[in-house]
C-alpha positions in Angstrom: 0.0 0.0 0.0 1.4 3.4 -0.9 1.5 6.5 1.3 -0.4 9.8 1.0 -0.6 12.8 3.3 -4.3 13.1 4.3 -6.1 15.1 6.9 -9.3 13.6 8.3 -11.5 15.9 10.4 -14.5 14.3 12.2 -15.8 14.0 15.7 -14.2 11.3 17.8 -17.6 10.6 19.5 -21.3 11.1 18.8 -24.7 10.1 20.1 -26.6 7.3 18.4 -28.6 8.8 15.5 -26.6 12.0 15.4 -25.6 13.3 11.9 -21.8 13.9 11.8 -19.8 15.7 9.2 -16.6 14.2 7.9 -14.0 16.2 6.0 -11.0 14.7 4.2 -8.2 16.5 2.4 -5.6 14.5 0.5 -2.2 15.9 -0.6 -1.2 14.1 -3.7 1.3 14.7 -6.4 -0.8 14.6 -9.5 1.6 13.4 -12.3 0.3 13.9 -15.8 2.0 12.2 -18.7 4.6 14.5 -20.2 3.7 15.5 -23.7 6.4 18.2 -24.4 8.6 17.5 -27.4 11.8 15.7 -26.4 10.7 14.7 -23.0 10.0 11.1 -22.0 6.4 10.4 -21.1 5.7 9.1 -17.6 2.8 7.1 -16.4 -0.2 9.1 -15.3 -0.8 9.3 -11.5 -4.2 10.8 -10.8 -6.6 9.9 -8.0 -9.7 8.6 -9.8 -11.9 7.3 -6.9 -12.5 7.9 -3.2 -14.6 5.7 -0.9 -15.4 5.7 2.7 -16.7 2.7 4.8 -18.2 2.7 8.3 -18.1 -0.5 10.3 -17.5 -2.4 7.1 -20.3 -0.8 5.0 -19.7 1.6 2.2 -21.2 5.0 3.2 -19.7 7.3 0.5 -18.2 7.0 -3.0 -17.0 9.6 -5.4 -15.4 9.5 -8.8 -12.6 12.0 -9.4 -10.9 13.2 -12.6 -8.0 15.3 -13.7 -10.4 18.3 -13.8 -10.5 18.1 -10.0 -7.7 19.5 -7.8 -4.7 17.4 -7.3 -5.3 17.7 -3.5 -9.0 16.9 -3.4 -11.1 18.2 -0.4 -14.3 16.1 0.2 -17.0 16.7 2.8 -19.9 14.4 3.5 -22.2 13.4 6.3 -23.3 10.1 7.9 -25.5 9.0 10.8 -23.7 7.6 13.9 -25.2 4.2 14.4 -22.5 2.2 16.3 -19.0 2.5 17.5 -16.7 1.5 14.7 -13.9 2.4 12.3 -14.5 4.7 9.4 -12.0 3.9 6.7 -11.1 6.1 3.7 -9.5 5.0 0.4 -8.2 6.9 -2.5 -7.5 4.9 -5.7 -4.9 6.1 -8.3 -4.6 5.5 -12.0 -1.2 3.9 -11.4 -2.8 1.2 -9.3 -1.9 2.6 -5.9 -4.4 2.6 -3.1 -4.0 5.1 -0.2 -5.9 4.6 3.0 -6.6 6.1 6.4 -8.9 5.2 9.2 -10.5 6.9 12.2 -12.6 5.5 15.1 -16.0 6.9 16.0 -17.3 6.1 19.5 -21.1 6.1 19.7 -22.8 6.6 23.0 
């Protein structure tokens, strides 16, 4: 698994049934294939998908493209149902998968 610098902002705890906001920002070097005369092309490295899972269930998915910032900021909400891990994955054209996780405690 490759590495990425990502910032996840979300509450560490919530009441059951509460709507929580989750914000993620990934810092990623978006490498586009070089097309200048005389330069060697390199493989494209662009994040094309993001997905989030809560207690093993997918809660959010988003398709990304080169028209979106190289450091994508994503904000979404979910309902706190149980204590569990919220995992985040970014998928890159080059086949790399970047991941982060945070635990939400539900009272």
